[in-house]
Every structure is written in structure tokens, then in C-alpha cells.
Chimera marker file (.cmm) of the C-alpha trace (Angstrom):
<marker_set name="trace">
<marker id="1" x="49.586" y="-83.512" z="-44.405" r="1" g="1" b="0" radius="0.5"/>
<marker id="2" x="51.508" y="-80.476" z="-42.572" r="1" g="1" b="0" radius="0.5"/>
<marker id="3" x="55.554" y="-80.130" z="-42.947" r="1" g="1" b="0" radius="0.5"/>
<marker id="4" x="56.788" y="-78.273" z="-40.078" r="1" g="1" b="0" radius="0.5"/>
<marker id="5" x="59.303" y="-75.841" z="-40.452" r="1" g="1" b="0" radius="0.5"/>
<marker id="6" x="62.271" y="-74.897" z="-39.285" r="1" g="1" b="0" radius="0.5"/>
<marker id="7" x="63.899" y="-71.552" z="-38.921" r="1" g="1" b="0" radius="0.5"/>
<marker id="8" x="67.616" y="-71.458" z="-37.731" r="1" g="1" b="0" radius="0.5"/>
<marker id="9" x="69.028" y="-68.431" z="-36.449" r="1" g="1" b="0" radius="0.5"/>
<marker id="10" x="72.603" y="-67.150" z="-37.104" r="1" g="1" b="0" radius="0.5"/>
<marker id="11" x="74.682" y="-66.694" z="-34.058" r="1" g="1" b="0" radius="0.5"/>
<marker id="12" x="75.774" y="-62.967" z="-33.955" r="1" g="1" b="0" radius="0.5"/>
<marker id="13" x="79.373" y="-62.641" z="-34.592" r="1" g="1" b="0" radius="0.5"/>
<marker id="14" x="82.105" y="-59.439" z="-33.536" r="1" g="1" b="0" radius="0.5"/>
<marker id="15" x="82.320" y="-59.477" z="-37.450" r="1" g="1" b="0" radius="0.5"/>
<marker id="16" x="78.588" y="-58.662" z="-37.918" r="1" g="1" b="0" radius="0.5"/>
<marker id="17" x="78.863" y="-55.500" z="-36.456" r="1" g="1" b="0" radius="0.5"/>
<marker id="18" x="80.007" y="-52.151" z="-38.230" r="1" g="1" b="0" radius="0.5"/>
<marker id="19" x="83.291" y="-50.700" z="-38.247" r="1" g="1" b="0" radius="0.5"/>
<marker id="20" x="83.561" y="-48.401" z="-35.366" r="1" g="1" b="0" radius="0.5"/>
<marker id="21" x="80.243" y="-49.616" z="-33.777" r="1" g="1" b="0" radius="0.5"/>
<marker id="22" x="79.687" y="-51.408" z="-30.548" r="1" g="1" b="0" radius="0.5"/>
<marker id="23" x="75.690" y="-52.284" z="-30.841" r="1" g="1" b="0" radius="0.5"/>
<marker id="24" x="73.768" y="-54.892" z="-32.716" r="1" g="1" b="0" radius="0.5"/>
<marker id="25" x="70.110" y="-54.553" z="-32.925" r="1" g="1" b="0" radius="0.5"/>
<marker id="26" x="68.561" y="-57.742" z="-34.276" r="1" g="1" b="0" radius="0.5"/>
<marker id="27" x="65.623" y="-60.083" z="-34.581" r="1" g="1" b="0" radius="0.5"/>
<marker id="28" x="64.099" y="-57.888" z="-31.692" r="1" g="1" b="0" radius="0.5"/>
<marker id="29" x="67.514" y="-58.284" z="-29.579" r="1" g="1" b="0" radius="0.5"/>
<marker id="30" x="69.959" y="-56.134" z="-28.770" r="1" g="1" b="0" radius="0.5"/>
<marker id="31" x="74.245" y="-57.205" z="-28.847" r="1" g="1" b="0" radius="0.5"/>
<marker id="32" x="77.039" y="-55.279" z="-27.243" r="1" g="1" b="0" radius="0.5"/>
<marker id="33" x="80.324" y="-55.979" z="-29.068" r="1" g="1" b="0" radius="0.5"/>
<marker id="34" x="82.996" y="-56.198" z="-26.079" r="1" g="1" b="0" radius="0.5"/>
<marker id="35" x="86.362" y="-55.210" z="-25.988" r="1" g="1" b="0" radius="0.5"/>
<marker id="36" x="87.624" y="-58.443" z="-26.015" r="1" g="1" b="0" radius="0.5"/>
<marker id="37" x="85.584" y="-59.882" z="-28.803" r="1" g="1" b="0" radius="0.5"/>
<marker id="38" x="83.137" y="-61.292" z="-26.565" r="1" g="1" b="0" radius="0.5"/>
<marker id="39" x="79.207" y="-60.398" z="-27.016" r="1" g="1" b="0" radius="0.5"/>
<marker id="40" x="76.588" y="-59.723" z="-24.768" r="1" g="1" b="0" radius="0.5"/>
<marker id="41" x="73.065" y="-59.845" z="-25.613" r="1" g="1" b="0" radius="0.5"/>
<marker id="42" x="70.777" y="-57.923" z="-23.406" r="1" g="1" b="0" radius="0.5"/>
<marker id="43" x="66.886" y="-58.561" z="-22.971" r="1" g="1" b="0" radius="0.5"/>
<marker id="44" x="64.179" y="-56.670" z="-21.910" r="1" g="1" b="0" radius="0.5"/>
<marker id="45" x="63.314" y="-58.401" z="-17.993" r="1" g="1" b="0" radius="0.5"/>
<marker id="46" x="60.638" y="-60.042" z="-16.391" r="1" g="1" b="0" radius="0.5"/>
<marker id="47" x="59.222" y="-59.661" z="-12.870" r="1" g="1" b="0" radius="0.5"/>
<marker id="48" x="60.883" y="-62.542" z="-12.641" r="1" g="1" b="0" radius="0.5"/>
<marker id="49" x="63.978" y="-60.858" z="-13.301" r="1" g="1" b="0" radius="0.5"/>
<marker id="50" x="63.628" y="-58.778" z="-10.106" r="1" g="1" b="0" radius="0.5"/>
<marker id="51" x="62.164" y="-61.174" z="-8.172" r="1" g="1" b="0" radius="0.5"/>
<marker id="52" x="66.006" y="-63.237" z="-8.807" r="1" g="1" b="0" radius="0.5"/>
<marker id="53" x="67.960" y="-59.373" z="-8.466" r="1" g="1" b="0" radius="0.5"/>
<marker id="54" x="66.081" y="-59.016" z="-4.749" r="1" g="1" b="0" radius="0.5"/>
<marker id="55" x="67.025" y="-62.698" z="-3.554" r="1" g="1" b="0" radius="0.5"/>
<marker id="56" x="70.768" y="-62.314" z="-5.761" r="1" g="1" b="0" radius="0.5"/>
<marker id="57" x="71.669" y="-58.763" z="-3.688" r="1" g="1" b="0" radius="0.5"/>
<marker id="58" x="70.119" y="-60.514" z="-0.507" r="1" g="1" b="0" radius="0.5"/>
<marker id="59" x="68.462" y="-56.920" z="0.341" r="1" g="1" b="0" radius="0.5"/>
<marker id="60" x="71.844" y="-54.842" z="-0.518" r="1" g="1" b="0" radius="0.5"/>
<marker id="61" x="70.578" y="-51.802" z="-2.653" r="1" g="1" b="0" radius="0.5"/>
<marker id="62" x="74.090" y="-50.756" z="-3.976" r="1" g="1" b="0" radius="0.5"/>
<marker id="63" x="74.029" y="-54.401" z="-5.446" r="1" g="1" b="0" radius="0.5"/>
<marker id="64" x="70.560" y="-54.445" z="-6.566" r="1" g="1" b="0" radius="0.5"/>
<marker id="65" x="70.654" y="-52.657" z="-10.487" r="1" g="1" b="0" radius="0.5"/>
<marker id="66" x="73.487" y="-55.226" z="-10.830" r="1" g="1" b="0" radius="0.5"/>
<marker id="67" x="72.256" y="-57.895" z="-10.005" r="1" g="1" b="0" radius="0.5"/>
<marker id="68" x="69.450" y="-56.968" z="-11.741" r="1" g="1" b="0" radius="0.5"/>
<marker id="69" x="70.937" y="-56.349" z="-15.248" r="1" g="1" b="0" radius="0.5"/>
<marker id="70" x="73.100" y="-59.567" z="-14.770" r="1" g="1" b="0" radius="0.5"/>
<marker id="71" x="69.369" y="-61.579" z="-14.995" r="1" g="1" b="0" radius="0.5"/>
<marker id="72" x="69.071" y="-60.108" z="-18.280" r="1" g="1" b="0" radius="0.5"/>
<marker id="73" x="72.423" y="-60.598" z="-19.643" r="1" g="1" b="0" radius="0.5"/>
<marker id="74" x="74.167" y="-63.471" z="-21.818" r="1" g="1" b="0" radius="0.5"/>
<marker id="75" x="77.975" y="-63.238" z="-22.320" r="1" g="1" b="0" radius="0.5"/>
<marker id="76" x="78.942" y="-65.638" z="-24.973" r="1" g="1" b="0" radius="0.5"/>
<marker id="77" x="75.943" y="-67.625" z="-25.003" r="1" g="1" b="0" radius="0.5"/>
<marker id="78" x="75.767" y="-67.680" z="-21.429" r="1" g="1" b="0" radius="0.5"/>
<marker id="79" x="73.927" y="-66.560" z="-18.423" r="1" g="1" b="0" radius="0.5"/>
<marker id="80" x="76.284" y="-64.243" z="-16.240" r="1" g="1" b="0" radius="0.5"/>
<marker id="81" x="75.918" y="-62.887" z="-12.827" r="1" g="1" b="0" radius="0.5"/>
<marker id="82" x="76.503" y="-59.526" z="-11.015" r="1" g="1" b="0" radius="0.5"/>
<marker id="83" x="79.753" y="-60.625" z="-10.498" r="1" g="1" b="0" radius="0.5"/>
<marker id="84" x="80.839" y="-61.403" z="-13.354" r="1" g="1" b="0" radius="0.5"/>
<marker id="85" x="79.937" y="-57.953" z="-15.323" r="1" g="1" b="0" radius="0.5"/>
<marker id="86" x="81.513" y="-56.316" z="-12.016" r="1" g="1" b="0" radius="0.5"/>
<marker id="87" x="84.772" y="-57.983" z="-13.757" r="1" g="1" b="0" radius="0.5"/>
<marker id="88" x="84.367" y="-56.222" z="-17.182" r="1" g="1" b="0" radius="0.5"/>
<marker id="89" x="86.231" y="-53.545" z="-17.707" r="1" g="1" b="0" radius="0.5"/>
<marker id="90" x="84.343" y="-50.035" z="-16.760" r="1" g="1" b="0" radius="0.5"/>
<marker id="91" x="83.448" y="-49.502" z="-20.351" r="1" g="1" b="0" radius="0.5"/>
<marker id="92" x="82.026" y="-52.354" z="-21.615" r="1" g="1" b="0" radius="0.5"/>
<marker id="93" x="80.251" y="-52.558" z="-17.837" r="1" g="1" b="0" radius="0.5"/>
<marker id="94" x="78.880" y="-48.966" z="-19.248" r="1" g="1" b="0" radius="0.5"/>
<marker id="95" x="78.217" y="-50.242" z="-22.419" r="1" g="1" b="0" radius="0.5"/>
<marker id="96" x="75.991" y="-52.536" z="-21.100" r="1" g="1" b="0" radius="0.5"/>
<marker id="97" x="74.382" y="-51.004" z="-18.605" r="1" g="1" b="0" radius="0.5"/>
<marker id="98" x="73.346" y="-48.387" z="-21.256" r="1" g="1" b="0" radius="0.5"/>
<marker id="99" x="71.531" y="-50.794" z="-22.575" r="1" g="1" b="0" radius="0.5"/>
<marker id="100" x="69.725" y="-52.360" z="-20.187" r="1" g="1" b="0" radius="0.5"/>
<marker id="101" x="68.695" y="-49.069" z="-19.203" r="1" g="1" b="0" radius="0.5"/>
<marker id="102" x="67.216" y="-48.358" z="-22.621" r="1" g="1" b="0" radius="0.5"/>
<marker id="103" x="65.254" y="-51.559" z="-22.504" r="1" g="1" b="0" radius="0.5"/>
<marker id="104" x="63.737" y="-51.592" z="-19.418" r="1" g="1" b="0" radius="0.5"/>
<marker id="105" x="63.116" y="-48.097" z="-17.880" r="1" g="1" b="0" radius="0.5"/>
<link id1="1" id2="2" r="1" g="1" b="0" radius="0.2"/>
<link id1="2" id2="3" r="1" g="1" b="0" radius="0.2"/>
<link id1="3" id2="4" r="1" g="1" b="0" radius="0.2"/>
<link id1="4" id2="5" r="1" g="1" b="0" radius="0.2"/>
<link id1="5" id2="6" r="1" g="1" b="0" radius="0.2"/>
<link id1="6" id2="7" r="1" g="1" b="0" radius="0.2"/>
<link id1="7" id2="8" r="1" g="1" b="0" radius="0.2"/>
<link id1="8" id2="9" r="1" g="1" b="0" radius="0.2"/>
<link id1="9" id2="10" r="1" g="1" b="0" radius="0.2"/>
<link id1="10" id2="11" r="1" g="1" b="0" radius="0.2"/>
<link id1="11" id2="12" r="1" g="1" b="0" radius="0.2"/>
<link id1="12" id2="13" r="1" g="1" b="0" radius="0.2"/>
<link id1="13" id2="14" r="1" g="1" b="0" radius="0.2"/>
<link id1="14" id2="15" r="1" g="1" b="0" radius="0.2"/>
<link id1="15" id2="16" r="1" g="1" b="0" radius="0.2"/>
<link id1="16" id2="17" r="1" g="1" b="0" radius="0.2"/>
<link id1="17" id2="18" r="1" g="1" b="0" radius="0.2"/>
<link id1="18" id2="19" r="1" g="1" b="0" radius="0.2"/>
<link id1="19" id2="20" r="1" g="1" b="0" radius="0.2"/>
<link id1="20" id2="21" r="1" g="1" b="0" radius="0.2"/>
<link id1="21" id2="22" r="1" g="1" b="0" radius="0.2"/>
<link id1="22" id2="23" r="1" g="1" b="0" radius="0.2"/>
<link id1="23" id2="24" r="1" g="1" b="0" radius="0.2"/>
<link id1="24" id2="25" r="1" g="1" b="0" radius="0.2"/>
<link id1="25" id2="26" r="1" g="1" b="0" radius="0.2"/>
<link id1="26" id2="27" r="1" g="1" b="0" radius="0.2"/>
<link id1="27" id2="28" r="1" g="1" b="0" radius="0.2"/>
<link id1="28" id2="29" r="1" g="1" b="0" radius="0.2"/>
<link id1="29" id2="30" r="1" g="1" b="0" radius="0.2"/>
<link id1="30" id2="31" r="1" g="1" b="0" radius="0.2"/>
<link id1="31" id2="32" r="1" g="1" b="0" radius="0.2"/>
<link id1="32" id2="33" r="1" g="1" b="0" radius="0.2"/>
<link id1="33" id2="34" r="1" g="1" b="0" radius="0.2"/>
<link id1="34" id2="35" r="1" g="1" b="0" radius="0.2"/>
<link id1="35" id2="36" r="1" g="1" b="0" radius="0.2"/>
<link id1="36" id2="37" r="1" g="1" b="0" radius="0.2"/>
<link id1="37" id2="38" r="1" g="1" b="0" radius="0.2"/>
<link id1="38" id2="39" r="1" g="1" b="0" radius="0.2"/>
<link id1="39" id2="40" r="1" g="1" b="0" radius="0.2"/>
<link id1="40" id2="41" r="1" g="1" b="0" radius="0.2"/>
<link id1="41" id2="42" r="1" g="1" b="0" radius="0.2"/>
<link id1="42" id2="43" r="1" g="1" b="0" radius="0.2"/>
<link id1="43" id2="44" r="1" g="1" b="0" radius="0.2"/>
<link id1="44" id2="45" r="1" g="1" b="0" radius="0.2"/>
<link id1="45" id2="46" r="1" g="1" b="0" radius="0.2"/>
<link id1="46" id2="47" r="1" g="1" b="0" radius="0.2"/>
<link id1="47" id2="48" r="1" g="1" b="0" radius="0.2"/>
<link id1="48" id2="49" r="1" g="1" b="0" radius="0.2"/>
<link id1="49" id2="50" r="1" g="1" b="0" radius="0.2"/>
<link id1="50" id2="51" r="1" g="1" b="0" radius="0.2"/>
<link id1="51" id2="52" r="1" g="1" b="0" radius="0.2"/>
<link id1="52" id2="53" r="1" g="1" b="0" radius="0.2"/>
<link id1="53" id2="54" r="1" g="1" b="0" radius="0.2"/>
<link id1="54" id2="55" r="1" g="1" b="0" radius="0.2"/>
<link id1="55" id2="56" r="1" g="1" b="0" radius="0.2"/>
<link id1="56" id2="57" r="1" g="1" b="0" radius="0.2"/>
<link id1="57" id2="58" r="1" g="1" b="0" radius="0.2"/>
<link id1="58" id2="59" r="1" g="1" b="0" radius="0.2"/>
<link id1="59" id2="60" r="1" g="1" b="0" radius="0.2"/>
<link id1="60" id2="61" r="1" g="1" b="0" radius="0.2"/>
<link id1="61" id2="62" r="1" g="1" b="0" radius="0.2"/>
<link id1="62" id2="63" r="1" g="1" b="0" radius="0.2"/>
<link id1="63" id2="64" r="1" g="1" b="0" radius="0.2"/>
<link id1="64" id2="65" r="1" g="1" b="0" radius="0.2"/>
<link id1="65" id2="66" r="1" g="1" b="0" radius="0.2"/>
<link id1="66" id2="67" r="1" g="1" b="0" radius="0.2"/>
<link id1="67" id2="68" r="1" g="1" b="0" radius="0.2"/>
<link id1="68" id2="69" r="1" g="1" b="0" radius="0.2"/>
<link id1="69" id2="70" r="1" g="1" b="0" radius="0.2"/>
<link id1="70" id2="71" r="1" g="1" b="0" radius="0.2"/>
<link id1="71" id2="72" r="1" g="1" b="0" radius="0.2"/>
<link id1="72" id2="73" r="1" g="1" b="0" radius="0.2"/>
<link id1="73" id2="74" r="1" g="1" b="0" radius="0.2"/>
<link id1="74" id2="75" r="1" g="1" b="0" radius="0.2"/>
<link id1="75" id2="76" r="1" g="1" b="0" radius="0.2"/>
<link id1="76" id2="77" r="1" g="1" b="0" radius="0.2"/>
<link id1="77" id2="78" r="1" g="1" b="0" radius="0.2"/>
<link id1="78" id2="79" r="1" g="1" b="0" radius="0.2"/>
<link id1="79" id2="80" r="1" g="1" b="0" radius="0.2"/>
<link id1="80" id2="81" r="1" g="1" b="0" radius="0.2"/>
<link id1="81" id2="82" r="1" g="1" b="0" radius="0.2"/>
<link id1="82" id2="83" r="1" g="1" b="0" radius="0.2"/>
<link id1="83" id2="84" r="1" g="1" b="0" radius="0.2"/>
<link id1="84" id2="85" r="1" g="1" b="0" radius="0.2"/>
<link id1="85" id2="86" r="1" g="1" b="0" radius="0.2"/>
<link id1="86" id2="87" r="1" g="1" b="0" radius="0.2"/>
<link id1="87" id2="88" r="1" g="1" b="0" radius="0.2"/>
<link id1="88" id2="89" r="1" g="1" b="0" radius="0.2"/>
<link id1="89" id2="90" r="1" g="1" b="0" radius="0.2"/>
<link id1="90" id2="91" r="1" g="1" b="0" radius="0.2"/>
<link id1="91" id2="92" r="1" g="1" b="0" radius="0.2"/>
<link id1="92" id2="93" r="1" g="1" b="0" radius="0.2"/>
<link id1="93" id2="94" r="1" g="1" b="0" radius="0.2"/>
<link id1="94" id2="95" r="1" g="1" b="0" radius="0.2"/>
<link id1="95" id2="96" r="1" g="1" b="0" radius="0.2"/>
<link id1="96" id2="97" r="1" g="1" b="0" radius="0.2"/>
<link id1="97" id2="98" r="1" g="1" b="0" radius="0.2"/>
<link id1="98" id2="99" r="1" g="1" b="0" radius="0.2"/>
<link id1="99" id2="100" r="1" g="1" b="0" radius="0.2"/>
<link id1="100" id2="101" r="1" g="1" b="0" radius="0.2"/>
<link id1="101" id2="102" r="1" g="1" b="0" radius="0.2"/>
<link id1="102" id2="103" r="1" g="1" b="0" radius="0.2"/>
<link id1="103" id2="104" r="1" g="1" b="0" radius="0.2"/>
<link id1="104" id2="105" r="1" g="1" b="0" radius="0.2"/>
</marker_set>
């Protein structure tokens, strides 16, 4: 008789980041600590993310990268969109953008 094994991954919290650092790589994912204490999870994109970004940006090239980035980001375990990212302060937006670029380009 086989037994099933359940793996429970610990949720990433602000206390998991080293003092003065805002980026954490764990379990094949990259996390960014935002200035308000929330945590953004950034993952490597897929072709479906590119297609989603094309639809969401409506052909507007100035919004395409933001839409593509949003397709690969969760904030506080919740999917985000390009408008929510645009509302972040610049420091947080740029931190997420750097991680997104490192993972996808």
C-alpha cells in the first residue's frame, strides 16, 4: 500500500528577508519586499502571459511591458494588473521591474 506525501511550503513573510534586503529567492521563485510590507512574487513568464499582455494592452505599446510584467506578478498572493502596478511607488515598481527583467530577458 502506497502512502501519499503532502508538502506544505511556508508562506514568505517580511521577516524572512535579511536586514536591508528587498529580494529573496526561495523554492525557485523570486520575492520582492515592498515598502509597505507586502510581498510581490515574480515568476518566469510563459507564452500565455505574452498573449494576455497583448490583449490587455489593447495594442498600446506604452502599456505592453507593464501588462506583461503584471501577468507574472502576484502581490500578497493575489494576481495583479498593470494598473495596480502603476499605482505602486516608483521604488517598488522598479524593484519588481528589475526582477521581472532578470527572470525573463
